[in-house]
py3Dmol code that shows the C-alpha trace and the ligand (Angstrom):
import py3Dmol

protein = """\
ATOM      1  CA  MET A   1     -20.486  40.889  14.084  1.00  0.00           C
ATOM      2  CA  SER A   2     -23.725  38.912  13.978  1.00  0.00           C
ATOM      3  CA  LEU A   3     -23.965  35.565  15.746  1.00  0.00           C
ATOM      4  CA  ALA A   4     -24.703  33.872  12.426  1.00  0.00           C
ATOM      5  CA  LYS A   5     -21.551  35.337  10.947  1.00  0.00           C
ATOM      6  CA  ARG A   6     -19.509  34.096  13.906  1.00  0.00           C
ATOM      7  CA  ALA A   7     -21.052  30.634  13.556  1.00  0.00           C
ATOM      8  CA  PHE A   8     -20.300  30.741   9.831  1.00  0.00           C
ATOM      9  CA  GLU A   9     -16.655  31.593  10.531  1.00  0.00           C
ATOM     10  CA  LEU A  10     -16.467  28.824  13.085  1.00  0.00           C
ATOM     11  CA  GLN A  11     -17.738  26.437  10.457  1.00  0.00           C
ATOM     12  CA  GLN A  12     -15.154  27.650   7.913  1.00  0.00           C
ATOM     13  CA  VAL A  13     -12.386  26.955  10.426  1.00  0.00           C
ATOM     14  CA  ASP A  14     -13.912  23.616  11.429  1.00  0.00           C
ATOM     15  CA  LEU A  15     -14.157  22.502   7.805  1.00  0.00           C
ATOM     16  CA  LEU A  16     -10.569  23.550   7.158  1.00  0.00           C
ATOM     17  CA  ILE A  17      -9.346  21.692  10.232  1.00  0.00           C
ATOM     18  CA  GLN A  18     -11.318  18.631   9.148  1.00  0.00           C
ATOM     19  CA  SER A  19      -9.877  18.671   5.634  1.00  0.00           C
ATOM     20  CA  GLN A  20      -6.325  19.214   6.927  1.00  0.00           C
ATOM     21  CA  HIS A  21      -6.711  16.226   9.249  1.00  0.00           C
ATOM     22  CA  LYS A  22      -8.005  14.168   6.342  1.00  0.00           C
ATOM     23  CA  GLN A  23      -4.957  15.202   4.302  1.00  0.00           C
ATOM     24  CA  LEU A  24      -2.660  14.200   7.149  1.00  0.00           C
ATOM     25  CA  GLU A  25      -4.353  10.807   7.349  1.00  0.00           C
ATOM     26  CA  ASP A  26      -3.924  10.284   3.595  1.00  0.00           C
ATOM     27  CA  MET A  27      -0.281  11.293   3.895  1.00  0.00           C
ATOM     28  CA  ASP A  28       0.253   8.882   6.771  1.00  0.00           C
ATOM     29  CA  LEU A  29      -1.140   6.120   4.610  1.00  0.00           C
ATOM     30  CA  ARG A  30       1.244   7.025   1.789  1.00  0.00           C
ATOM     31  CA  LEU A  31       4.138   7.252   4.249  1.00  0.00           C
ATOM     32  CA  ASN A  32       3.446   3.773   5.590  1.00  0.00           C
ATOM     33  CA  HIS A  33       2.345   1.901   2.473  1.00  0.00           C
ATOM     34  CA  ASN A  34       3.492   1.839  -1.108  1.00  0.00           C
ATOM     35  CA  THR A  35       1.850  -0.596  -3.491  1.00  0.00           C
ATOM     36  CA  ALA A  36       4.698  -0.560  -6.029  1.00  0.00           C
ATOM     37  CA  VAL A  37       7.291  -1.335  -3.346  1.00  0.00           C
ATOM     38  CA  GLU A  38       5.098  -3.974  -1.724  1.00  0.00           C
ATOM     39  CA  GLN A  39       4.383  -5.691  -5.043  1.00  0.00           C
ATOM     40  CA  ALA A  40       8.071  -5.605  -5.993  1.00  0.00           C
ATOM     41  CA  GLN A  41       8.934  -7.147  -2.628  1.00  0.00           C
ATOM     42  CA  VAL A  42       6.396  -9.937  -3.081  1.00  0.00           C
ATOM     43  CA  SER A  43       7.554 -10.724  -6.642  1.00  0.00           C
ATOM     44  CA  LEU A  44      11.203 -10.686  -5.608  1.00  0.00           C
ATOM     45  CA  ALA A  45      10.633 -12.917  -2.586  1.00  0.00           C
ATOM     46  CA  SER A  46       8.604 -15.353  -4.670  1.00  0.00           C
ATOM     47  CA  ALA A  47      11.274 -15.561  -7.397  1.00  0.00           C
ATOM     48  CA  GLU A  48      14.056 -15.984  -4.817  1.00  0.00           C
ATOM     49  CA  ASN A  49      12.061 -18.697  -3.145  1.00  0.00           C
ATOM     50  CA  SER A  50      11.472 -20.606  -6.391  1.00  0.00           C
ATOM     51  CA  CYS A  51      15.124 -20.219  -7.347  1.00  0.00           C
ATOM     52  CA  SER A  52      16.458 -21.537  -4.059  1.00  0.00           C
ATOM     53  CA  GLU A  53      13.983 -24.425  -4.230  1.00  0.00           C
ATOM     54  CA  LEU A  54      15.296 -25.251  -7.701  1.00  0.00           C
ATOM     55  CA  GLU A  55      18.901 -24.969  -6.489  1.00  0.00           C
ATOM     56  CA  LYS A  56      18.125 -27.386  -3.703  1.00  0.00           C
ATOM     57  CA  GLN A  57      16.609 -29.866  -6.194  1.00  0.00           C
ATOM     58  CA  TYR A  58      19.670 -29.402  -8.400  1.00  0.00           C
ATOM     59  CA  LYS A  59      21.998 -30.138  -5.498  1.00  0.00           C
ATOM     60  CA  ASP A  60      20.075 -33.327  -4.619  1.00  0.00           C
ATOM     61  CA  LEU A  61      20.049 -34.546  -8.211  1.00  0.00           C
ATOM     62  CA  ASP A  62      23.714 -33.673  -8.606  1.00  0.00           C
ATOM     63  CA  ALA A  63      24.491 -35.814  -5.559  1.00  0.00           C
ATOM     64  CA  GLU A  64      22.533 -38.684  -7.110  1.00  0.00           C
ATOM     65  CA  ALA A  65      24.484 -38.272 -10.371  1.00  0.00           C
ATOM     66  CA  GLU A  66      27.743 -38.230  -8.419  1.00  0.00           C
ATOM     67  CA  ALA A  67      26.791 -41.470  -6.665  1.00  0.00           C
ATOM     68  CA  LEU A  68      26.040 -43.045 -10.045  1.00  0.00           C
ATOM     69  CA  ARG A  69      29.443 -41.967 -11.371  1.00  0.00           C
ATOM     70  CA  THR A  70      31.126 -43.564  -8.362  1.00  0.00           C
ATOM     71  CA  ASN A  71      29.190 -46.766  -8.968  1.00  0.00           C
ATOM     72  CA  ILE A  72      30.111 -46.819 -12.645  1.00  0.00           C
ATOM     73  CA  THR A  73      33.795 -46.313 -11.773  1.00  0.00           C
ATOM     74  CA  ARG A  74      33.576 -49.154  -9.262  1.00  0.00           C
ATOM     75  CA  ILE A  75      31.987 -51.502 -11.833  1.00  0.00           C
ATOM     76  CA  ASN A  76      34.505 -50.496 -14.497  1.00  0.00           C
ATOM     77  CA  GLU A  77      37.326 -51.343 -12.112  1.00  0.00           C
ATOM     78  CA  LYS A  78      35.792 -54.804 -11.681  1.00  0.00           C
ATOM     79  CA  LEU A  79      35.211 -55.209 -15.426  1.00  0.00           C
ATOM     80  CA  TYR A  80      38.686 -54.171 -16.470  1.00  0.00           C
ATOM     81  CA  GLY A  81      40.615 -55.072 -13.305  1.00  0.00           C
ATOM     82  CA  GLY A  82      41.227 -58.609 -14.532  1.00  0.00           C
ATOM     83  CA  LYS A  83      40.201 -60.262 -11.287  1.00  0.00           C
ATOM     84  CA  ILE A  84      36.829 -61.463 -12.540  1.00  0.00           C
ATOM     85  CA  LYS A  85      37.126 -64.154 -15.145  1.00  0.00           C
ATOM     86  CA  ASN A  86      33.624 -65.627 -15.184  1.00  0.00           C
ATOM     87  CA  PRO A  87      31.958 -64.444 -18.461  1.00  0.00           C
ATOM     88  CA  LYS A  88      28.474 -64.577 -16.924  1.00  0.00           C
ATOM     89  CA  GLU A  89      29.558 -62.415 -14.044  1.00  0.00           C
ATOM     90  CA  LEU A  90      31.312 -60.014 -16.423  1.00  0.00           C
ATOM     91  CA  LEU A  91      28.184 -59.758 -18.560  1.00  0.00           C
ATOM     92  CA  SER A  92      26.062 -58.996 -15.531  1.00  0.00           C
ATOM     93  CA  PHE A  93      28.438 -56.195 -14.497  1.00  0.00           C
ATOM     94  CA  GLU A  94      28.415 -54.853 -18.033  1.00  0.00           C
ATOM     95  CA  GLN A  95      24.612 -54.766 -18.012  1.00  0.00           C
ATOM     96  CA  GLU A  96      24.610 -53.037 -14.658  1.00  0.00           C
ATOM     97  CA  ALA A  97      27.118 -50.449 -15.870  1.00  0.00           C
ATOM     98  CA  GLY A  98      24.969 -49.883 -18.970  1.00  0.00           C
ATOM     99  CA  MET A  99      21.883 -49.269 -16.865  1.00  0.00           C
ATOM    100  CA  PHE A 100      23.732 -46.856 -14.601  1.00  0.00           C
ATOM    101  CA  LYS A 101      25.130 -44.969 -17.595  1.00  0.00           C
ATOM    102  CA  ALA A 102      21.649 -44.594 -19.132  1.00  0.00           C
ATOM    103  CA  THR A 103      20.248 -43.311 -15.847  1.00  0.00           C
ATOM    104  CA  LEU A 104      23.200 -40.975 -15.427  1.00  0.00           C
ATOM    105  CA  SER A 105      22.749 -39.610 -18.921  1.00  0.00           C
ATOM    106  CA  LYS A 106      19.093 -38.779 -18.163  1.00  0.00           C
ATOM    107  CA  LYS A 107      20.041 -37.124 -14.895  1.00  0.00           C
ATOM    108  CA  ASP A 108      22.770 -35.106 -16.610  1.00  0.00           C
ATOM    109  CA  ASP A 109      20.231 -33.860 -19.164  1.00  0.00           C
ATOM    110  CA  THR A 110      17.866 -32.843 -16.383  1.00  0.00           C
ATOM    111  CA  LEU A 111      20.733 -31.170 -14.512  1.00  0.00           C
ATOM    112  CA  LEU A 112      21.606 -29.145 -17.595  1.00  0.00           C
ATOM    113  CA  GLU A 113      17.992 -28.098 -18.024  1.00  0.00           C
ATOM    114  CA  MET A 114      17.764 -27.160 -14.346  1.00  0.00           C
ATOM    115  CA  MET A 115      20.966 -25.150 -14.583  1.00  0.00           C
ATOM    116  CA  GLU A 116      19.474 -23.180 -17.470  1.00  0.00           C
ATOM    117  CA  ASN A 117      16.317 -22.557 -15.447  1.00  0.00           C
ATOM    118  CA  ILE A 118      18.345 -21.424 -12.462  1.00  0.00           C
ATOM    119  CA  GLU A 119      20.248 -19.011 -14.693  1.00  0.00           C
ATOM    120  CA  ALA A 120      16.950 -17.660 -16.063  1.00  0.00           C
ATOM    121  CA  TYR A 121      15.650 -17.209 -12.502  1.00  0.00           C
ATOM    122  CA  LYS A 122      18.816 -15.367 -11.527  1.00  0.00           C
ATOM    123  CA  GLN A 123      18.413 -13.012 -14.469  1.00  0.00           C
ATOM    124  CA  GLY A 124      14.784 -12.458 -13.474  1.00  0.00           C
ATOM    125  CA  ILE A 125      15.756 -11.848  -9.855  1.00  0.00           C
ATOM    126  CA  LYS A 126      18.319  -9.289 -10.968  1.00  0.00           C
ATOM    127  CA  LYS A 127      15.612  -7.414 -12.900  1.00  0.00           C
ATOM    128  CA  LEU A 128      13.172  -7.658  -9.989  1.00  0.00           C
ATOM    129  CA  GLN A 129      15.843  -6.288  -7.667  1.00  0.00           C
ATOM    130  CA  GLU A 130      16.288  -3.343 -10.006  1.00  0.00           C
ATOM    131  CA  ILE A 131      12.528  -2.763 -10.051  1.00  0.00           C
ATOM    132  CA  TYR A 132      12.416  -2.974  -6.270  1.00  0.00           C
ATOM    133  CA  THR A 133      15.347  -0.575  -5.853  1.00  0.00           C
ATOM    134  CA  ALA A 134      13.763   1.927  -8.253  1.00  0.00           C
ATOM    135  CA  ALA A 135      10.381   1.691  -6.488  1.00  0.00           C
ATOM    136  CA  ALA A 136      11.982   2.034  -3.056  1.00  0.00           C
ATOM    137  CA  SER A 137      13.987   5.060  -4.095  1.00  0.00           C
ATOM    138  CA  ALA A 138      10.915   6.695  -5.688  1.00  0.00           C
ATOM    139  CA  TRP A 139       9.051   6.061  -2.448  1.00  0.00           C
ATOM    140  CA  ASP A 140      11.902   7.561  -0.394  1.00  0.00           C
ATOM    141  CA  LYS A 141      11.684  10.680  -2.509  1.00  0.00           C
ATOM    142  CA  GLU A 142       7.901  10.779  -2.114  1.00  0.00           C
ATOM    143  CA  LYS A 143       8.234  10.292   1.639  1.00  0.00           C
ATOM    144  CA  ALA A 144      10.651  13.205   1.924  1.00  0.00           C
ATOM    145  CA  GLU A 145       8.173  15.432   0.060  1.00  0.00           C
ATOM    146  CA  LEU A 146       5.297  14.168   2.189  1.00  0.00           C
ATOM    147  CA  GLN A 147       7.213  14.975   5.374  1.00  0.00           C
ATOM    148  CA  VAL A 148       7.666  18.566   4.209  1.00  0.00           C
ATOM    149  CA  GLN A 149       3.980  18.888   3.269  1.00  0.00           C
ATOM    150  CA  SER A 150       2.924  17.270   6.499  1.00  0.00           C
ATOM    151  CA  GLN A 151       5.006  19.748   8.537  1.00  0.00           C
ATOM    152  CA  ALA A 152       3.394  22.632   6.647  1.00  0.00           C
ATOM    153  CA  ILE A 153      -0.102  21.287   7.319  1.00  0.00           C
ATOM    154  CA  LYS A 154       0.690  20.791  11.000  1.00  0.00           C
ATOM    155  CA  ALA A 155       1.871  24.387  11.214  1.00  0.00           C
ATOM    156  CA  GLU A 156      -1.336  25.525   9.498  1.00  0.00           C
ATOM    157  CA  LEU A 157      -3.365  23.451  11.942  1.00  0.00           C
ATOM    158  CA  THR A 158      -1.700  25.173  14.883  1.00  0.00           C
ATOM    159  CA  GLY A 159      -2.809  28.513  13.414  1.00  0.00           C
ATOM    160  CA  LEU A 160      -6.299  27.183  12.790  1.00  0.00           C
ATOM    161  CA  ASP A 161      -6.580  25.883  16.345  1.00  0.00           C
ATOM    162  CA  THR A 162      -5.747  29.344  17.676  1.00  0.00           C
ATOM    163  CA  LYS A 163      -8.353  30.895  15.403  1.00  0.00           C
ATOM    164  CA  HIS A 164     -10.849  28.232  16.466  1.00  0.00           C
ATOM    165  CA  LYS A 165     -10.340  29.107  20.126  1.00  0.00           C
ATOM    166  CA  GLU A 166     -10.722  32.818  19.394  1.00  0.00           C
ATOM    167  CA  ILE A 167     -14.026  32.287  17.605  1.00  0.00           C
ATOM    168  CA  LEU A 168     -15.287  29.937  20.311  1.00  0.00           C
ATOM    169  CA  SER A 169     -14.533  32.480  23.029  1.00  0.00           C
ATOM    170  CA  ALA A 170     -16.629  35.059  21.156  1.00  0.00           C
ATOM    171  CA  LEU A 171     -19.594  32.707  20.697  1.00  0.00           C
ATOM    172  CA  ASP A 172     -22.399  32.291  23.222  1.00  0.00           C
ATOM    173  CA  LYS A 173     -23.352  28.872  24.593  1.00  0.00           C
ATOM    174  CA  ASP A 174     -26.758  28.671  22.883  1.00  0.00           C
ATOM    175  CA  THR A 175     -25.411  29.461  19.425  1.00  0.00           C
ATOM    176  CA  LEU A 176     -22.583  26.976  19.915  1.00  0.00           C
ATOM    177  CA  ALA A 177     -24.998  24.275  21.066  1.00  0.00           C
ATOM    178  CA  ALA A 178     -27.263  24.924  18.062  1.00  0.00           C
ATOM    179  CA  TYR A 179     -24.273  24.917  15.719  1.00  0.00           C
ATOM    180  CA  GLU A 180     -22.830  21.684  17.072  1.00  0.00           C
ATOM    181  CA  GLY A 181     -26.192  19.946  17.125  1.00  0.00           C
ATOM    182  CA  ILE A 182     -26.953  20.754  13.483  1.00  0.00           C
ATOM    183  CA  ARG A 183     -23.397  20.037  12.385  1.00  0.00           C
ATOM    184  CA  GLY A 184     -23.542  16.629  14.026  1.00  0.00           C
ATOM    185  CA  ARG A 185     -26.799  15.802  12.236  1.00  0.00           C
ATOM    186  CA  LYS A 186     -26.291  17.430   8.872  1.00  0.00           C
ATOM    187  CA  GLY A 187     -22.556  18.040   8.427  1.00  0.00           C
ATOM    188  CA  ILE A 188     -23.118  21.635   7.347  1.00  0.00           C
ATOM    189  CA  ALA A 189     -24.748  23.792  10.021  1.00  0.00           C
ATOM    190  CA  VAL A 190     -24.534  27.337   8.670  1.00  0.00           C
ATOM    191  CA  VAL A 191     -25.658  28.243   5.172  1.00  0.00           C
ATOM    192  CA  LYS A 192     -25.635  31.499   3.278  1.00  0.00           C
ATOM    193  CA  VAL A 193     -28.749  33.212   2.095  1.00  0.00           C
ATOM    194  CA  GLU A 194     -28.412  34.535  -1.424  1.00  0.00           C
ATOM    195  CA  GLN A 195     -31.035  36.203  -3.606  1.00  0.00           C
ATOM    196  CA  GLY A 196     -33.626  35.468  -0.962  1.00  0.00           C
ATOM    197  CA  ARG A 197     -32.937  31.726  -0.965  1.00  0.00           C
ATOM    198  CA  CYS A 198     -31.449  29.419   1.649  1.00  0.00           C
ATOM    199  CA  LEU A 199     -28.424  27.821  -0.009  1.00  0.00           C
ATOM    200  CA  GLY A 200     -28.788  24.751   2.209  1.00  0.00           C
ATOM    201  CA  CYS A 201     -32.034  23.668   0.565  1.00  0.00           C
ATOM    202  CA  ARG A 202     -32.591  26.243  -2.228  1.00  0.00           C
ATOM    203  CA  VAL A 203     -35.976  27.210  -0.829  1.00  0.00           C
ATOM    204  CA  THR A 204     -37.004  30.865  -1.178  1.00  0.00           C
ATOM    205  CA  LEU A 205     -37.514  32.635   2.127  1.00  0.00           C
ATOM    206  CA  SER A 206     -40.609  34.632   3.013  1.00  0.00           C
ATOM    207  CA  ILE A 207     -40.284  38.374   3.566  1.00  0.00           C
ATOM    208  CA  SER A 208     -40.632  37.948   7.333  1.00  0.00           C
ATOM    209  CA  GLU A 209     -38.001  35.221   7.413  1.00  0.00           C
ATOM    210  CA  LEU A 210     -35.624  37.443   5.462  1.00  0.00           C
ATOM    211  CA  GLN A 211     -36.194  40.232   7.935  1.00  0.00           C
ATOM    212  CA  ARG A 212     -35.391  37.942  10.829  1.00  0.00           C
ATOM    213  CA  VAL A 213     -32.218  36.790   9.110  1.00  0.00           C
ATOM    214  CA  ARG A 214     -31.144  40.419   8.773  1.00  0.00           C
ATOM    215  CA  GLY A 215     -31.273  40.787  12.553  1.00  0.00           C
ATOM    216  CA  ASN A 216     -28.630  39.671  15.003  1.00  0.00           C
ATOM    217  CA  ALA A 217     -30.394  36.574  16.362  1.00  0.00           C
ATOM    218  CA  ILE A 218     -29.819  33.038  15.165  1.00  0.00           C
ATOM    219  CA  VAL A 219     -32.509  32.053  12.646  1.00  0.00           C
ATOM    220  CA  LEU A 220     -32.974  28.474  11.448  1.00  0.00           C
ATOM    221  CA  CYS A 221     -34.333  27.694   8.001  1.00  0.00           C
ATOM    222  CA  ASP A 222     -37.913  26.402   8.284  1.00  0.00           C
ATOM    223  CA  ASN A 223     -37.221  23.899   5.572  1.00  0.00           C
ATOM    224  CA  CYS A 224     -33.725  22.414   6.216  1.00  0.00           C
ATOM    225  CA  GLY A 225     -33.225  23.497   9.820  1.00  0.00           C
ATOM    226  CA  ARG A 226     -29.805  25.091   9.270  1.00  0.00           C
ATOM    227  CA  ILE A 227     -28.564  28.393  10.649  1.00  0.00           C
ATOM    228  CA  MET A 228     -28.978  31.054   7.995  1.00  0.00           C
ATOM    229  CA  TYR A 229     -26.301  33.638   7.373  1.00  0.00           C
ATOM    230  CA  LEU A 230     -26.774  36.720   5.232  1.00  0.00           C
ATOM    231  CA  SER A 231     -23.391  37.911   4.010  1.00  0.00           C
TER     232      SER A 231
END
"""
ligand_1 = """\
1
ZN
Zn -32.782 25.706 4.106
"""
view = py3Dmol.view(width=600, height=400)
view.addModel(protein, "pdb")
view.setStyle({"model": 0}, {"cartoon": {"style": "trace"}})
view.addModel(ligand_1, "xyz")
view.setStyle({"model": 1}, {"stick": {}})
view.zoomTo()
view.show()
């Protein structure tokens, strides 16, 4: 087997290993992050937050309304208890009770409105929980599939590593150094020659270059500097 062919095979294995690692990285990303689940979580948390804030406001306002009711009861007891006889004093209590009742009526309206909003939030939260559950279960399913694929790729990589070692052991130092140097600079180090052209740069080779490529030695393309391989 020519040195160029060995270098070409090494490159095939290297590229495969590289792409398998890239796939594993992508899979890791999908195993650790899921936009649908994350968005559902954010929406749900935000709705729950708003709802509990509203419930807190409702509770405070309800306490205020309760205090007003107590006050009105207290004034009514004075008004109708028979102990107060002074008409001026009675009138003043009546006015006070009237004011409290008006305020209470407004608060009761607001409370009703708030209760409706809270109910609407709870309905919304229920839907968001369903969305979240569906997204999470879809992700679980995806994760299970990804684990299987990831195991398969890891097994393939073990095979590729063995092959990589085999090729390396059959390759001389100079060829390996040339290969690694070009690969580091250009990404692709070994290119095929087809119909008299270097496929790395599409430049047609001279007759003497072609003859050299046919030999066993490593020949670099004059134009793109890559190792040429005649299959
Ligand atoms: Zn070239």
